N, C-alpha and C positions, 0 to 999 in steps of 0.2 A: 566472625571477628568484626568489631566496630572500633573506629578511631574517632576521638573527640578532643579538640583543643580545650584545655582547662585554664590556660594562661598564655601570655605572649611567649613563653619559653618552656611550655610543657604540653605533652600529649598523652591522653589516656587511651590505652589499648585494652579492650575488654573481650573476653571469650565467654560471655553469658553472665547470668546472675547467680548461678548456683555453684556450690562446692562440688566438684566432680573430678574423677580421674582424668577425663578428657581435657577439661579446662586447665588442670594442673600441668599436664604434659605440654600444652601450648605455652603456658607461662614460662615453664622451664626452657623450652626451645627458644622463645623470644629473648629471654634474659641472657642466655648463653650466646645467642647470635649477635646481640647488640653490645656485649661486653667489649670495651675498648674501641668501639666504633667512632670514627671522626665526628666531632661536634657533639657527642653525647656526654653530658656531665654526670648524670646519676640515673640509676634505675631503681624503682621501688616496686618489686613484685608483691602481689597479694594472692588470695585464693584463686581468683579468676580474672585478674587484670594486671597490667604493668603500667605504672606511671613513669613517663620518660621526661627527664629534665635535659634540655639541650641549650647550646650556646646560640642565642638569636643572631649573633654577629656572623655565624658560620652556616646556620641552617634556619629554614622556616618550617612551618607545619607540613607543607606539601613534601619537602625534601625528607623530613623525618619519616613521614608515612611511606615514602618510597623505600627508605632504608628498612623499615619494618618488614615490608613484603619481600624485599631482596634477601634479607638476612634469614627470614623464616625458611625460604626456599633453600638457601645454602646449608642451613643446619639439617634440614631433612635429607639432603643429598649426601651429607657427610656421615650419616648413620648414627646409631645410638651410642651414648657415652655410658661406660660401665658404672653401675650404681653401687654404693656402699651399703652394707647392712650393719647397724650399730646396736648391740645389746646393752640395755640399761637395767642394772639390778635395782629393785625397789623394796623397801620396807613399808608395808601397808598398815594403815590404821593407827590408833593411839595418837601420841603426840606428833608422829610423822605424818599422819593423815587424818586430821581432826574432822574432816567432812565426809569420811567414808560412810558412816552410818546414815548421814543425811541423804547421800546419793542412793544408798540402799532403800531408804524409805520412799524417796521420790520415784524410784524405778520399780518398786515392788519386789526387788530381788534381795536375797540374803547377802550380807557383806562378802561372804566367801564366793558367791556367784558373781558379784561385781568384779572382784579381783580376778577370778577365773576368766571371765569374758574379756576383761581389759587386757590381760596378758596373752589371750589367744588371738587378739587382733594384730594386724600388720599395718603399722602406721607409716606415713610418708611426711617428710618435712616439706611443707608447701612453700614457706618462706620464713625468714628470720626478721624479727622486728619488735616493736612495742618497747622493750628494754634491751639492754646490751645482750645480743645473741639469743634472745628468747625465741625458741622454735615453735611455730604454729603447726600442729600435726593434724592431718586428715586421717580417716580410717577408724574413728571411734564407732563402735557398734551403736546403731540407732537407739537400742533399748537402754543405753547408758547415758543418753543426752540429759543434762541437768542444767537448769539456769544458774547464772552467776549469783553470788551473794547479793543481798539487797544493799548491804553496806560493805565496801571493800575493807580489808584489813590494812592497818597502817604498816605492817611489816610481815612479809611472807618469807620463811627461811629459804636459804639457798638449797637447790636440789629438790624442791617440792614438785611433785607430780600432780597435775591438776586437770580438771574438766570444766569447760564453760560452754554451755549449749551443746553443739555438735562437734566441738573442737577439744583437743587435748594439748597439753604443753608441759614444759618443765622450766622452772625458774632457775636460770643459770646463776643469778646473784640474788641476795636478799633485797627485796623491794616491796612497795605497796602493791596490793592486788586483790581482785575480787573473784578469782576463780576458786572452784571447789577443790580443796586439797585432799587427796586420797592416799598419798604416800610420799616417800622421800628417797632419793638416791644418794649414795655416798660419792658417786662418780662426779668429777669436776667437769662441768659443761663449758666453762670459760677459763682459759689460761692466758693471762696477759703476755706471757713469754712464749706461748705456743705459736706454731706457724702452720696454719692460721690459728688465731686465738680461740675461735669456737670449735667445740667438739663436733657439733652437728651443723650440716650445711644443706641448703636447698636441694631437694630430690633424694636425700638419704632415706633409706628405709630404717625403721626403728622397731625393735622388739623389746618389750618390757619383761623382765624375768623376776618372779617373786622371790624374795628372801624370807618371807614369813609375814606374820601379822602381829603387831604389838597389842 
């Protein structure tokens, strides 16, 4: 674990430079441990780090660093939190997944094998960000890794299931985006009247269930 000031009111805590299950567990522990802590204004978890915004009138960097170590120890002693598993149905290919064939060509796999391996994977929500409730998922099989589009689309449909490099994700709302679209889910990932509004939360497990190919 490394701690580095990045402004007069923020501290970056890193658990390495790679996407890994070990780094993810530490990010989850720290985010849960600091939630609601005195003087902490906001937490920004990522794949292997947490950016902490704090009130400089109440805390300095040394005090926040001490909180980080204290809260990590407290979370470890309190034991594991039960994790949810969410199944997401997906229609693959065609208009729902216009980049499926491109992913197949890039990986050297038939489109059906891409779907098969994608749905056999067990994903984890590492963090939620980028756009409203967009879940960044780890667990993509390495053989499916595919670069982003050279030019982002101006509009990606709501529910689009996508790949970008070694990551997977689902667009909760229609928005611009450069990820490779391989399918679409009818499941609503964001409900403004829900409690909480996002269907997926950090540390959820995610399983994609094929509904067929268009």
